[in-house]
C-alpha positions in Angstrom: -22.3 -26.5 21.4 -18.7 -27.1 22.3 -15.9 -24.6 21.8 -14.3 -26.7 19.1 -17.5 -26.7 17.1 -17.7 -22.9 17.4 -14.1 -22.6 16.2 -13.0 -21.2 19.5 -9.8 -21.9 21.3 -6.6 -20.4 22.5 -8.5 -18.5 25.1 -11.1 -17.1 22.7 -14.3 -15.8 23.9 -17.6 -16.7 22.2 -18.5 -13.9 19.8 -15.0 -12.4 19.8 -12.8 -12.5 16.7 -9.3 -13.5 17.9 -7.8 -12.4 14.6 -9.1 -8.8 15.0 -5.8 -7.5 16.2 -4.7 -3.9 16.3 -1.1 -3.2 15.3 0.8 -0.2 16.7 4.6 -0.8 16.6 8.0 0.0 15.3 9.2 -2.3 12.5 12.4 -4.2 13.3 15.3 -5.3 11.0 14.6 -2.3 8.7 15.9 -2.8 5.2 17.3 0.6 4.4 16.8 0.4 0.6 13.1 -0.2 1.2 12.9 3.0 3.3 13.8 5.2 0.3 10.7 6.9 -0.9 8.5 5.6 1.9 6.5 8.3 3.6 3.9 8.9 6.2 0.5 7.6 5.0 1.9 4.8 2.8 0.2 1.5 3.2 2.1 -1.8 3.6 0.8 -5.3 3.3 1.8 -7.9 5.8 3.2 -11.2 4.7 5.3 -14.1 6.0 9.0 -14.7 5.5 10.8 -17.8 6.8 14.0 -17.4 8.7 15.7 -20.6 9.7 12.4 -22.4 8.9 10.5 -20.1 11.4 7.7 -17.8 10.2 8.2 -14.1 10.7 5.7 -11.4 9.9 7.0 -8.8 7.5 5.8 -5.4 6.1 5.9 -5.3 2.3 5.7 -2.3 0.0 3.4 -2.4 -3.0 6.5 -3.1 -5.2 7.3 -6.2 -3.2 10.2 -4.8 -1.2 10.2 -5.9 2.5 10.6 -2.9 4.7 11.1 -4.7 8.0 9.7 -7.3 10.3 7.3 -7.4 13.3 8.9 -8.2 16.7 6.9 -9.6 19.6 4.0 -7.4 20.5 0.8 -8.1 22.4 -1.0 -11.0 20.7 1.9 -11.6 18.3 1.6 -15.4 18.4 -2.1 -15.2 17.6 -1.4 -12.6 14.9 1.1 -15.0 13.3 -1.3 -17.9 13.5 -4.0 -15.9 11.9 -1.7 -14.6 9.2 -0.6 -18.2 8.4 -4.3 -19.2 8.2 -4.9 -16.6 5.4 -6.2 -13.6 7.4 -5.0 -10.5 5.7 -3.6 -7.5 7.5 -2.1 -4.1 6.4 -0.5 -1.2 8.2 -0.1 2.5 7.5 3.2 4.2 8.0 2.9 6.9 10.7 6.5 7.9 11.1 9.8 7.3 9.2 13.4 8.3 10.0 16.9 7.1 9.6 16.5 3.3 10.0 13.1 3.8 11.7 9.5 3.0 10.6 6.4 3.1 12.9 3.2 1.6 11.6 -0.4 1.1 12.8 -3.1 -1.0 11.3 -4.9 -4.3 11.5 -7.1 -6.8 9.7 -8.0 -6.0 6.2 -11.8 -5.9 5.8 
C-alpha cells in the first residue's frame, strides 16, 4: 500500500502518529490581563488565531481569554497543520511570572 493510501506524508513513518507532539515551551506575546489569576497546574486549550491572515497557535484560558502564542519549536509546522486539521491539544501551566508563562502538554486524548 502506498504512503498516500496510509495517510502518511511529510516524512511520517508507518505506524507513527505525526500529530503526537510533546509541547514544552514558554508562551510568547503574553497578554498581561490573562495572566491575572493564572497559576501553576491550570490547563489551557490550544486554538488558532489569525494574524495578517496567517494562523498562529494560541493558549486559551477556560474563560476564553488568550494567554499567549506559541513561537517556533521543534515540529511547530506539523503541530500547526494538525491543529488546523482538528487535532486537539492542551497544556498545563508549569510556571508563571511577570510577563512569563511556561507550559507543557500535548495531544488531548
